[in-house]
N, C-alpha and C positions, 0 to 999 in steps of 0.2 A: 556283254560290260568290259571294254577295252580296260587291260592291268597298265598301269602306270608303267610308262616303257624304259629302257633302260639307256646309260649315258657314255655305255664303253667306257673308258679308261678313268677310274675315281681320281680326276684331277683335281678338284677341291680338297678332297681330303687329304692328299699330297701337300698340297699348298698350304695347307692349315698345321701339318707335323713342319714344313720346312718352316714357316712362320715361328711356330713354337720354339724350333732350336736356333734360329735368327736371333729370335729376343732373349734368350735363353742366354747364348753367348755376349749379346749386348748389356746383358744384366751384370754379367761378370766384370765386361771391360770398362763400363761405367761406373763402377764402385757402387751400386745402390741406386744411380740416382734414374734410372728407370722404373725401378722397382716404386721408389718414392712417387714417381710423376702417373702410374699406372695403375698400381698395385689397388683392390679393395677395401677402401677404409669408409665404413660406413657414417663416420664422422665430417666426411669428404664431401658425399656423393650427392649433396642437393646443391653444392658451385660446383664440382667436377662431375655431372652424369656419365661421361665415356668411361669412368671407370668402372662398371658395370657390365664392359663388353670388355675392354683392354685387359682385365684380371685374369680374362679366361683364355689368355695367349702367354703369361706368365708360368715360372715354378720356380720351385725354393732353390734358392743359391747353395743351401746348407744341405740338402737330401736330395741328389743325384737320381735316385730310385725316385722321385716324384714324378721329374719327365719322363722317365723311361716304362714306369708304369702309364701311366695316361696316354702316351705316344702309339704304347703298345695296344694298347685298348682302343683307340681311335684306328690303328690300322687295322685292328680286328671287326670292330664295328660299323665303321666308316665307310670300306668300299661295297660291302653288303647292303647299305641302306642306300646309296648314292647310285649304287647302280640299278635300286629299283626307282626310286624317286626321282632321278634325275639330279643335275645337278644344283641350279636353283632354289629347286624346293628341299635340298638337301642340306645348301648353306642358309636357309630361310630356319630351317630347322635348329641348326647347330647354333645360330645367334640367338635368336629368341630362347633356346635351351639355355645359352648364357647367361642371358638376361632373367631368364627364372632362378635358376641358382643363385645367382647376384641378389635378387630382392627375397630370398630365402635367408640370405645373411642379415640385409637390412631388416628382415622383420624380427631376430631375436633381438636386435640393439633396440627397436622401436619397442617391443617387451619390456627391454630392461629399465628402458625410459618411463613407462607407463607405468611398472610396477616400482619405480625409484629403486632400482635393484633388487626387488626380493626376488623376482623371476632366476636372479642368478644363483641367492641363496638358499631355496626352495627344491632347486634342483641339482644345486651339489655340484656348479660350477657347470653343468652340460649346455647350460643358455649362459653363457659366457660372452656377450659381442667380442667378435677380433675383427681385426683386418686378414682379408685373405687372397690368394691366387691360387691361379693351378686350370685346367681344365676339365676339373673333375664332373662340374655342374654341368656343361654343354655334354659330355659324354655320357653323364646321367639322364640328360636327354633324350641320346640316341638311343639307349635300353628301355627307355619309358616307350618313345615310338616304336622300337623295333616290339615290345612285347604288343601295344595293339595290332600293329600289321603282323603278326607272326603267321597267322593264316594264310596271308594273301604272298608272301612271301617263302614259307615253309620252312619257318623255323620251330624247334621243338620247346616247347613250351617247356617243359619239364629242365633243361640244362640253362634254359635262359634265367625260370627263377632262380635257380640255385648259384649263378653269378651274380644277379640282381642281389639277393641275401647277404652274402658275404661280402657283398661292396658295402652293405646296408650296413652292416654289423660290424666293421673293420673302427670304426671311430670309437666303438662300447671298448675298443683293444688296444688300439694304439691311438695315442694321445696326438693332439693339434691337427689333426682332418677336418675338415670342414661338413661336418654331417648336412649341416643346413643348407650347405649347397649342394648336396648330394639329391635331398628330396626335393628342395626345389625345382632341379633340372629334372627330376623322374617325371615330378608331377606335370610341369610344364611341355616336356618333350610326349608323354602319353595324351596330352591335350592338341597338341599338334600332330601327332600323330593319326588322333581321331578325325580331326579335320580334313587330314588327307588321304585320306581311308575313305568317307564320306563322298569326295570331291574328286576324286580318281578319272573321271570321264575328261575327254578334253573340252565338253563343250561346258564345263562345269569350274570355268578359269575364273568368273568374277566370283562365285560362292567362294572358291576356294582361297582368292586372295582376300575378302569379306572375311573367313575364318579368323585368318592366318594374323591378320591386323587387328581383331579382336581381340585375340589371344595377348599380343603384345602392348595396344591400348590398355589392356587390365593389368598388366603389368607394371605400364608407366603410371596408370591412376593409384595404384597401391602404394607405389614410391612417391608419389606427390602426397597425400593422405599421411603417410607418416612425416615427411618433410615438413609439411603445412604445422602439425600438430607444434613442432618446437623445433624450428627454421635454422637457431641459433648453435642446436645440435648436430647440424648438417653439414655443418659448412657457410651458411647462409647468416649474414647480421641485420 
């Protein structure tokens, strides 16, 4: 069985970092207009679903460490996965992972609607819906995929688990971190990683495409189900 072939220079990783930096500057220059147009707001995703993806390329203007930490994590994990998976598969992982992280945020909002706010009160505010932005969901997807692919790539499980555990625990000690996006991205990335691992042969292109499409469609179905229940609360009239 042939391993997934390396792709050379991690151009996709560098392109994503560059795009995040350019958009970060645009966020400052626009005085918040870019944020208003592209940030993930669960109340608007029904009418403006592109926010599920665009929010993964924005970062907090009030906390520069936000973009610094995310870009550093992307610089560490991105090249490893991109060189192993190839550019197209790595990009698919990143984008589907970003959507998975965003759907995690939408599900918390849907839970608040379904329980008439009881979920917020019972969780002590942990399940408080909010608008979000940042590459964290997609980066957690990279970590989820890396865990699944760890043996094939040669990554030490202990070190990776420590990194994942620390990042999952941070939201409980540092306020304002979208843990929902972290969990959603992690689960989605692990699912994508499993598909890529099981369809690694060149003759399994169709199975790979079907598997990745199935994950993306499942996320879209979850979103549609949430919106269909209360369309007015998702930006639809």
